[in-house]
N, C-alpha and C positions, 0 to 999 in steps of 0.2 A: 511653283516657288514665287515669292514676292521679291521685288527689288527694294533697295534701300530708299529710293524715292517714293515708294508706295506707303512707307511707314508714317503714321500720323504723329503729331507732337503731343497729343492728348488722347488717352485711352481710358475706358471704364476698367475698374479694378474689381476682381473677385477674390477677396481674402479668405483662404480656406486652409486651416491647419493640416499639415500632412499630405496635401494634394500637390504633387510635383508634375510639372509639365516641362518637357525638354524639346529643343528644336528637332524637327523631323520625326517627332513622336506624336502619338495620339492619346488623348485623355477623354474618357467618357464622363459626363457629369449629369446629375439629376437636379434640376432647378425647380423649386417649389415656393420659396419665400417671395412675397409680392415684389420686393425691391429688385430681386434678380430676374423675375419675370419681366418687369419693366425694363431692366437693363437689356435683356435679350431682344425685346421688341425694338428698342432703340438701335441696338447693334445690327440687326438685320436690315436696317434702313441705310447703313453705311456701306460704301463700296469695299472697305477693307475687312469688315466683319470681325474685328479683333477684340478680344477680351484679355486683360492682363491677369495672370494668376500670380498671387503674391502670398508669402507666408506671413500671417499676422503674429504678433506677440504682445504680451502685456507689459507696458512700460512701468517705470517706477511710480508714476502717478495713477496707475491702475487703468489707464486708457488704452484703447486698442491701437497699437503701433503697427507699422508695416516695415518689413525688411526693405532695404533700398534696392535690391535686385530681384526681379521677377522674370517671367517668361510669357510672352504674348502668343495666343493661339487664335487661329481663324476658325470660325464656326463652319465646319465642313459638312455637318449633318445635324438634323434636329427632327424630333417628332413630338407631337402633343398627345398626352393621355386624355382619357375621358373626363378626368376631374380637373383639367386645366394645367397640369404640370408638364414640364418639358424634359425630354432626354436629348442631350446634345453631345456632339463630339468636337473637341478642339484639336486642330492640327497645329503642332508647335511650329512657330515661325522664327522668333528671335527673342533672346533675352534683352532686357532693358534696365536702365537705372532710373529710379524715381528722382525727379528734381524738385517737385513740390506737389502737394495735394491741392486740387482745384475746388473752390467753394462754388456751389450752385444749387439749383432747385431740384436736381435729380435725387431720387431716394437712395441711389447707390453712390459709391465713391469713385472719383475720377482723379487722375494724376497727369501732370505734365511729365514726360519721360524723355530720356536720351538713349539713343541706340548705339552711340559711339563705343567702340571697344569690343563689339560683338559681331564683327563683320563675318567671321567664319560660320556663324549660325545660318547665314543666307547662302552659304556656299555648298559644295558637294558633300556627300557623306564622308565623315571622318574615319580614319583608320588608326589602329593602335599597334605600332610596329613591334612593341615589346610584349604583346599579349601572349601569355602561355596558357592556351585553352585547356589542356588536360589538368594542369595544376589548379586553374581557376574553377573548373567544373567539379573537381574533387572537393574543394572547400565549399562550393555551393551545395553539393549533395549533403554534406555534413550539416550545413546551416539549415537547409530545408527540413532535414530529419529532426534536428533539435527544436525547430519552431513548429513542427507538425504541419508543414506545408506540402502541397503536392503541385506538380506541374507536368507539362508534356516535355519530357526530357529529350525526345527525338527532335522536336522543334528547336529547343535551345541549342542542341548540339550542332544543328545545321545553320543557325542564324548568323548573319554577319556580325562583326564586332560591335558596330555602333548600335544596331538594333538590340543585341543581347545585353550590352552594358546599360544602355539607357532604359530599356524595359525593366530590368531588374532594379535599377535605381528608383524608378517610379513605383514599382509594385511591392518591393520588400518592406516589411513593417518596421521601419526606422522612425526615430523621433523626429518631430518637425525641424529641429535645429540641424540634425544630421541630413535631412532632405535638403535643407538650405545649402549645406556644404557641398552636396552633390550637384546642386544647381550652379553654384558659383565656380565649380572646377573649370579652369581655363581651357582645358583640352580633354579629349576622350581618354587619353592615357592617365591624366590626373584624376579624372572621374573614376576610372577603373581602380586606381590605387586607393582612392578614398573608399570605394565600395568594398574592396578587399579588407581594408582596415576595419570597417564597420562589421563585416562578417566575422573576422577573427576576434574582434572585441566581444561580439555577442557569444561566440563559441567558448570564450574564456570566462563567461559569466560576468563580464564587466571589469575584468582585470585589465589594467592599463598596458600591460606588456603585450605587444602584438608581434605575430610572426612576420618575418621579413621574407 
């Protein structure tokens, strides 16, 4: 775990639609664009080894905008392929809020960020005291069947609340804006409620009425 004092004021940004990283979770990534290979080379020289994952979106002027809240991950593993690409794993550390984008000569984007308001991300594993696992798993079974997805149900059944909820938030095929809502959920309970809403919405075929 990192301490708040270890977190830098400026971090490199990897804008990737639909890719969600959450604190205390792990995200595998495949880097192949030259600008992101350069980013990794620079990141590995830093003691924090942080990369900020942010959802991009198209602004009214058709330029690439960044959502204000992202999540930083520490490069915890990497390997190079024969053709010069990299497979890396990011270990989620903390969410952040972008304060401004930094101009520079690097080929990748960098932003000044604030870590204020996300203190629980650096703390212990969160719990969800209102979590009804049997009801949740029933809805999840129906969602996976409807989506044609498969998983190791025994592992999900035994996973602790945070690992289960965060893993599903990261892996389920939701729209980028839905992933952003899951990222910005202030607590594990709120994230689980958002996840259930998205699952029920999908099961109803996009009907706005959601089961309580």
